[in-house]
BAFI-977217 format. One record per residue (C-alpha): residue in one letter; residue number from 0; x, y negated, z. Coordinates in Angstrom, 2 decimals. Last residue first. Example, Ala and Ser with C-alpha at 12.3 -4.5 7.8 and 13.67 -1.06 7.14 Angstrom:
// BAFI-977217
s 1 13.67 1.06 7.14
a 0 12.30 4.50 7.80
//
This chain:
// BAFI-977217
p 174 22.33 -15.09 -11.62
n 173 24.15 -17.86 -13.48
l 172 22.83 -21.29 -12.66
c 171 21.73 -22.99 -15.88
k 170 23.74 -26.01 -16.97
k 169 22.44 -29.52 -16.37
q 168 21.59 -32.25 -18.91
s 167 17.88 -31.38 -19.03
s 166 17.91 -31.45 -15.22
t 165 18.22 -35.23 -14.89
d 164 14.71 -35.80 -13.47
a 163 14.81 -32.46 -11.67
l 162 18.04 -33.40 -9.88
k 161 16.49 -36.67 -8.67
r 160 13.31 -34.82 -7.70
a 159 15.31 -32.27 -5.68
l 158 17.25 -35.04 -3.93
e 157 13.99 -36.83 -3.05
n 156 12.52 -33.63 -1.61
q 155 15.62 -32.90 0.48
q 154 15.63 -36.44 1.92
k 153 17.51 -35.30 5.02
q 152 18.83 -31.79 4.64
p 151 17.79 -28.20 3.92
s 150 19.71 -26.90 0.90
i 149 18.83 -28.00 -2.63
k 148 19.33 -25.22 -5.18
g 147 19.94 -26.25 -8.76
v 146 19.72 -25.54 -12.47
v 145 17.18 -22.72 -12.56
c 144 16.14 -21.89 -16.11
i 143 13.94 -22.89 -19.05
e 142 15.69 -23.23 -22.37
q 141 15.75 -24.88 -25.80
p 140 12.46 -26.82 -25.75
t 139 13.40 -28.05 -22.29
i 138 12.14 -27.16 -18.81
k 137 14.70 -27.42 -16.05
a 136 14.33 -25.43 -12.85
v 135 14.90 -26.82 -9.36
a 134 14.71 -24.51 -6.35
l 133 14.13 -26.25 -3.02
y 132 15.56 -24.31 -0.11
s 131 13.99 -23.54 3.29
t 130 16.12 -21.47 5.65
v 129 13.95 -19.31 7.91
k 128 15.00 -17.91 11.30
d 127 12.67 -15.08 12.39
p 126 15.21 -12.38 11.50
q 125 17.90 -13.94 13.73
d 124 20.81 -11.47 13.84
v 123 20.25 -10.41 10.22
s 122 20.21 -14.07 9.22
e 121 19.09 -14.91 5.69
r 120 15.31 -15.09 6.02
a 119 14.73 -17.30 3.00
n 118 12.03 -19.86 2.15
v 117 11.94 -20.86 -1.51
r 116 10.21 -24.19 -2.13
v 115 9.46 -24.70 -5.83
i 114 10.44 -27.59 -8.12
l 113 9.66 -27.39 -11.84
a 112 11.25 -29.58 -14.49
q 111 10.70 -31.71 -17.59
p 110 7.03 -30.99 -18.31
q 109 5.69 -33.14 -21.16
l 108 3.08 -35.89 -20.86
s 107 1.86 -37.44 -24.10
g 106 2.47 -40.79 -25.82
h 105 5.59 -39.86 -27.78
v 104 7.14 -38.34 -24.64
k 103 5.75 -39.28 -21.21
k 102 7.72 -37.39 -18.59
l 101 6.46 -34.80 -16.13
r 100 8.07 -33.28 -13.03
w 99 6.01 -30.28 -11.93
e 98 5.85 -29.60 -8.19
a 97 4.88 -26.06 -7.21
k 96 2.70 -25.27 -4.21
p 95 2.29 -23.03 -1.15
g 94 5.99 -22.43 -0.42
l 93 7.51 -19.20 -1.65
f 92 8.64 -16.22 0.39
t 91 12.08 -14.72 0.65
f 90 13.92 -11.70 2.05
a 89 17.60 -12.37 1.33
g 88 19.22 -12.49 -2.11
s 87 18.92 -16.26 -2.14
i 86 18.61 -19.04 -4.75
t 85 19.85 -17.81 -8.15
q 84 19.68 -14.02 -7.76
y 83 16.52 -13.51 -5.65
y 82 15.18 -16.69 -7.28
k 81 15.05 -14.87 -10.61
l 80 13.69 -17.81 -12.69
p 79 12.08 -15.56 -15.29
h 78 11.19 -17.42 -18.54
r 77 8.29 -15.74 -20.32
k 76 7.23 -16.76 -23.82
g 75 3.46 -17.19 -24.20
k 74 3.57 -20.05 -26.73
p 73 2.38 -22.49 -24.03
d 72 5.37 -21.52 -21.83
v 71 5.17 -18.82 -19.16
i 70 7.36 -19.72 -16.18
t 69 8.40 -16.73 -14.09
v 68 8.47 -17.21 -10.34
s 67 10.07 -15.33 -7.45
q 66 9.30 -13.56 -4.21
r 65 11.37 -11.12 -2.19
l 64 9.88 -8.66 0.32
d 63 11.07 -5.67 -1.77
g 62 8.86 -6.94 -4.59
e 61 6.85 -10.08 -5.02
a 60 6.09 -11.80 -8.29
l 59 4.33 -15.00 -9.20
i 58 3.76 -15.51 -12.90
l 57 3.26 -19.19 -13.64
q 56 1.29 -20.61 -16.54
y 55 1.93 -23.45 -18.97
g 54 -0.71 -24.84 -21.33
l 53 -0.43 -28.43 -20.06
i 52 -0.46 -27.44 -16.38
a 51 -0.52 -24.33 -14.18
p 50 -2.86 -21.36 -14.34
c 49 -1.71 -18.41 -12.26
i 48 -0.51 -14.97 -13.22
k 47 -0.08 -12.48 -10.41
e 46 2.56 -9.80 -9.96
i 45 2.65 -7.35 -7.06
s 44 5.15 -5.08 -5.38
e 43 5.58 -2.50 -2.62
e 42 2.91 0.10 -3.46
a 41 2.32 -1.11 -7.00
e 40 0.40 -3.99 -8.51
s 39 0.37 -5.54 -11.94
i 38 -1.44 -8.39 -13.68
t 37 -3.32 -9.75 -10.65
k 36 -5.15 -12.94 -11.59
c 35 -4.57 -16.33 -9.97
d 34 -7.81 -18.30 -9.53
k 33 -7.74 -17.83 -5.75
a 32 -4.34 -19.52 -5.49
w 31 -1.03 -17.65 -5.01
l 30 0.88 -20.86 -5.86
e 29 -1.07 -24.09 -6.15
t 28 -0.19 -26.70 -8.72
y 27 1.26 -30.16 -8.15
q 26 1.78 -33.04 -10.57
s 25 4.70 -35.42 -10.43
t 24 5.49 -38.46 -12.55
i 23 8.33 -39.73 -14.71
d 22 8.00 -42.83 -16.92
s 21 8.03 -45.37 -14.09
s 20 11.24 -44.00 -12.58
a 19 10.99 -43.86 -8.81
a 18 8.19 -41.36 -9.18
s 17 4.49 -41.97 -9.49
v 16 2.14 -39.40 -8.04
m 15 -0.49 -37.60 -10.08
p 14 -3.28 -36.32 -7.91
a 13 -2.98 -33.22 -5.75
a 12 -5.00 -30.11 -6.47
t 11 -6.62 -28.82 -3.30
l 10 -4.58 -26.54 -1.15
i 9 -5.05 -22.90 -0.20
v 8 -2.45 -21.50 2.16
l 7 -1.76 -17.81 2.01
t 6 0.45 -16.40 4.70
l 5 3.16 -14.25 3.20
f 4 4.49 -11.41 5.34
t 3 3.73 -8.85 2.68
k 2 2.68 -5.25 2.24
y 1 1.17 -3.52 -0.81
m 0 0.00 0.00 0.00
//
């Protein structure tokens, strides 16, 4: 039977929020929301596909008490972010929402990056201790991949947004 330590939190969709740069905004989507559909399930794993924004979808996966995201672009191509290799190999669970960084291009909004909170239980001696990272993935026509991991610190969210807003120029983290 499928087991998890994830506590579901249902949020309402957040409105667009202006960023420091006037042409970049944020939009939030729920992870593990009620409108996500199970696409595969086994004894110790599950995959759900969730609607996102502008024709994108997110596949949320959990296996071996590790969670990750795959971005599905509007053409249906899957881009696995492999948080268990790029962010932490420890037991992980995702935050309740994803932040999409959007830029107006030729009069329409285009996703530039995705920010997701990845909570990791990295201490064997302290299994209840959670380290909360922000994973930043770039979204370009050429590639979608994780480009950064923001460790817990003051202004963590702002640092993640700054990285997201320049992510198209960053190299992918190698798993």
